[in-house]
N, CA, C and O of each residue as an XYZ file, in Angstrom:
276
protein
N      36.180    -58.428    210.240
C      35.465    -57.278    209.734
C      33.987    -57.637    209.583
O      33.649    -58.650    208.970
N      33.123    -56.816    210.133
C      31.690    -57.049    210.043
C      31.133    -56.423    208.780
O      31.541    -55.335    208.374
N      30.201    -57.122    208.171
C      29.506    -56.578    207.004
C      28.322    -55.763    207.489
O      27.625    -56.152    208.426
N      28.106    -54.647    206.852
C      26.955    -53.810    207.190
C      25.716    -54.382    206.509
O      25.708    -54.617    205.300
N      24.692    -54.598    207.288
C      23.439    -55.115    206.755
C      22.492    -53.942    206.546
O      22.256    -53.147    207.456
N      21.954    -53.846    205.333
C      21.008    -52.780    205.028
C      19.637    -53.234    205.507
O      18.988    -54.058    204.864
N      19.202    -52.693    206.637
C      17.953    -53.123    207.251
C      16.790    -52.193    206.939
O      15.738    -52.288    207.571
N      16.963    -51.300    205.978
C      15.853    -50.405    205.638
C      14.652    -51.214    205.169
O      14.792    -52.247    204.515
N      13.493    -50.728    205.512
C      12.255    -51.402    205.150
C      11.566    -50.605    204.053
O      11.486    -49.377    204.109
N      11.073    -51.323    203.063
C      10.349    -50.733    201.947
C       8.960    -51.349    201.913
O       8.752    -52.445    202.434
N       8.024    -50.661    201.312
C       6.658    -51.181    201.199
C       6.421    -51.637    199.768
O       6.621    -50.875    198.822
N       5.995    -52.879    199.619
C       5.623    -53.414    198.313
C       4.490    -52.523    197.787
O       3.439    -52.437    198.423
N       4.682    -51.859    196.635
C       3.668    -50.909    196.162
C       2.353    -51.562    195.742
O       1.343    -50.870    195.614
N       2.342    -52.857    195.527
C       1.117    -53.533    195.085
C       0.257    -53.958    196.273
O      -0.930    -53.637    196.331
N       0.854    -54.678    197.215
C       0.055    -55.230    198.315
C       0.303    -54.562    199.663
O      -0.454    -54.772    200.611
N       1.371    -53.751    199.751
C       1.641    -53.028    200.988
C       2.490    -53.772    202.004
O       2.757    -53.236    203.080
N       2.922    -54.988    201.699
C       3.760    -55.753    202.616
C       5.105    -55.057    202.796
O       5.674    -54.534    201.837
N       5.611    -55.053    204.028
C       6.932    -54.474    204.287
C       8.003    -55.508    203.952
O       7.942    -56.652    204.402
N       8.983    -55.086    203.155
C      10.096    -55.954    202.776
C      11.386    -55.155    202.864
O      11.372    -53.925    202.814
N      12.493    -55.861    202.996
C      13.809    -55.228    202.941
C      14.498    -55.726    201.679
O      13.956    -56.570    200.965
N      15.667    -55.217    201.408
C      16.407    -55.709    200.243
C      16.738    -57.183    200.405
O      16.850    -57.910    199.417
N      16.892    -57.624    201.635
C      17.238    -59.017    201.913
C      16.014    -59.924    201.772
O      16.120    -61.019    201.221
N      14.864    -59.482    202.261
C      13.672    -60.335    202.253
C      12.855    -60.225    200.972
O      11.972    -61.049    200.738
N      13.128    -59.231    200.145
C      12.360    -59.059    198.906
C      12.587    -60.241    197.967
O      13.718    -60.693    197.784
N      11.508    -60.732    197.380
C      11.578    -61.831    196.428
C      11.968    -61.305    195.044
O      12.612    -62.004    194.262
N      11.569    -60.068    194.755
C      11.824    -59.487    193.439
C      11.992    -57.982    193.567
O      11.587    -57.375    194.558
N      12.597    -57.397    192.546
C      12.730    -55.943    192.481
C      12.601    -55.499    191.032
O      12.839    -56.274    190.106
N      12.222    -54.241    190.851
C      12.080    -53.670    189.508
C      12.403    -52.189    189.587
O      12.206    -51.545    190.617
N      12.903    -51.664    188.480
C      13.208    -50.241    188.411
C      12.161    -49.564    187.539
O      11.761    -50.084    186.498
N      11.727    -48.390    187.990
C      10.747    -47.607    187.234
C      11.096    -46.137    187.422
O      11.130    -45.635    188.545
N      11.353    -45.459    186.324
C      11.721    -44.044    186.303
C      12.855    -43.770    187.297
O      12.796    -42.823    188.082
N      13.882    -44.614    187.246
C      15.080    -44.390    188.044
C      14.984    -44.759    189.514
O      15.920    -44.498    190.270
N      13.882    -45.357    189.937
C      13.726    -45.749    191.332
C      13.511    -47.256    191.409
O      12.792    -47.830    190.591
N      14.140    -47.893    192.398
C      13.995    -49.327    192.576
C      12.864    -49.619    193.551
O      12.774    -49.013    194.618
N      12.007    -50.551    193.172
C      10.889    -50.992    194.008
C      11.107    -52.454    194.368
O      11.587    -53.238    193.550
N      10.749    -52.819    195.604
C      10.948    -54.171    196.106
C       9.595    -54.826    196.343
O       8.636    -54.170    196.750
N       9.529    -56.142    196.080
C       8.268    -56.869    196.121
C       8.379    -58.127    196.975
O       9.440    -58.743    197.080
N       7.244    -58.490    197.582
C       7.196    -59.686    198.431
C       7.016    -60.956    197.602
O       7.312    -62.051    198.078
N       6.537    -60.820    196.374
C       6.264    -61.982    195.517
C       6.407    -61.597    194.046
O       6.271    -60.429    193.684
N       6.680    -62.580    193.216
C       6.802    -62.319    191.782
C       5.488    -61.819    191.199
O       5.492    -61.004    190.276
N       4.369    -62.294    191.723
C       3.065    -61.835    191.250
C       2.886    -60.339    191.435
O       2.326    -59.664    190.571
N       3.364    -59.817    192.566
C       3.272    -58.372    192.814
C       4.138    -57.605    191.818
O       3.732    -56.559    191.310
N       5.320    -58.123    191.543
C       6.201    -57.465    190.574
C       5.550    -57.435    189.192
O       5.545    -56.394    188.535
N       5.006    -58.558    188.750
C       4.379    -58.625    187.425
C       3.176    -57.681    187.333
O       2.974    -57.020    186.315
N       2.386    -57.627    188.398
C       1.221    -56.734    188.429
C       1.670    -55.276    188.342
O       1.064    -54.479    187.626
N       2.733    -54.929    189.072
C       3.290    -53.574    189.054
C       3.782    -53.202    187.657
O       3.508    -52.105    187.172
N       4.504    -54.111    187.011
C       5.080    -53.812    185.700
C       4.020    -53.640    184.617
O       4.262    -52.953    183.625
N       2.848    -54.252    184.791
C       1.766    -54.077    183.811
C       1.245    -52.645    183.823
O       1.033    -52.050    182.766
N       1.038    -52.088    185.022
C       0.493    -50.734    185.155
C       1.098    -50.041    186.379
O       0.419    -49.885    187.394
N       2.359    -49.627    186.295
C       3.021    -49.038    187.469
C       2.326    -47.785    188.005
O       2.309    -47.568    189.217
N       1.760    -46.969    187.138
C       1.122    -45.731    187.602
C      -0.069    -46.002    188.516
O      -0.423    -45.167    189.349
N      -0.673    -47.148    188.361
C      -1.798    -47.514    189.213
C      -1.366    -47.668    190.678
O      -2.157    -47.437    191.592
N      -0.113    -48.057    190.889
C       0.371    -48.361    192.237
C       1.242    -47.271    192.849
O       1.632    -47.375    194.013
N       1.547    -46.250    192.100
C       2.391    -45.175    192.616
C       1.527    -43.989    193.007
O       0.604    -43.611    192.286
N       1.831    -43.424    194.127
C       1.095    -42.239    194.576
C       1.474    -41.064    193.707
O       2.642    -40.871    193.368
N       0.494    -40.297    193.358
C       0.746    -39.089    192.574
C       1.304    -38.018    193.499
O       0.929    -37.937    194.669
N       2.192    -37.207    192.973
C       2.742    -36.109    193.764
C       1.652    -35.076    193.982
O       1.063    -34.568    193.028
N       1.395    -34.778    195.217
C       0.357    -33.796    195.525
C       0.961    -32.685    196.378
O       1.740    -32.933    197.298
N       0.591    -31.489    196.054
C       1.001    -30.341    196.836
C      -0.236    -29.473    197.003
O      -0.799    -28.979    196.026
N      -0.650    -29.295    198.243
C      -1.846    -28.516    198.539
C      -3.071    -29.067    197.815
O      -3.942    -28.310    197.386
N      -3.131    -30.395    197.683
C      -4.299    -31.035    197.099
C      -4.368    -30.980    195.589
O      -5.394    -31.348    195.017
N      -3.317    -30.536    194.923
C      -3.326    -30.427    193.470
C      -2.312    -31.415    192.897
O      -1.154    -31.435    193.313
N      -2.750    -32.227    191.946
C      -1.846    -33.145    191.272
C      -1.068    -32.371    190.221
O      -1.645    -31.665    189.394
N       0.251    -32.515    190.266
C       1.097    -31.799    189.310
C       1.113    -32.522    187.980
O       1.245    -33.745    187.934
N       0.982    -31.785    186.917
C       1.048    -32.326    185.566
C       2.412    -31.981    184.998
O       2.674    -30.829    184.652
N       3.288    -32.987    184.901
C       4.661    -32.755    184.433
C       4.759    -32.703    182.904
O       5.843    -32.480    182.365
N       3.651    -32.905    182.210
C       3.683    -32.868    180.749
C       3.578    -31.448    180.209
O       3.908    -31.196    179.051
N       3.118    -30.518    181.047
C       2.985    -29.131    180.607
C       4.228    -28.337    180.984
O       4.841    -28.585    182.022
N       4.585    -27.405    180.155
C       5.776    -26.573    180.430
C       5.408    -25.310    181.160
O       6.282    -24.500    181.470
């Protein structure tokens, strides 16, 4: 029986390096999503200020404010 290898590629949100679940040195969860990193330094930098490294949701050039009802 062959094992299925998950070959999906993810981008390290800090430095932009492409990593897979297999090649990632570290991972972290933020708001229910898992992020993969090429180095522990990238993970630590991300955890200090994750919003700095995440793209804001934009629709028609407007950033959505989820704090308002």
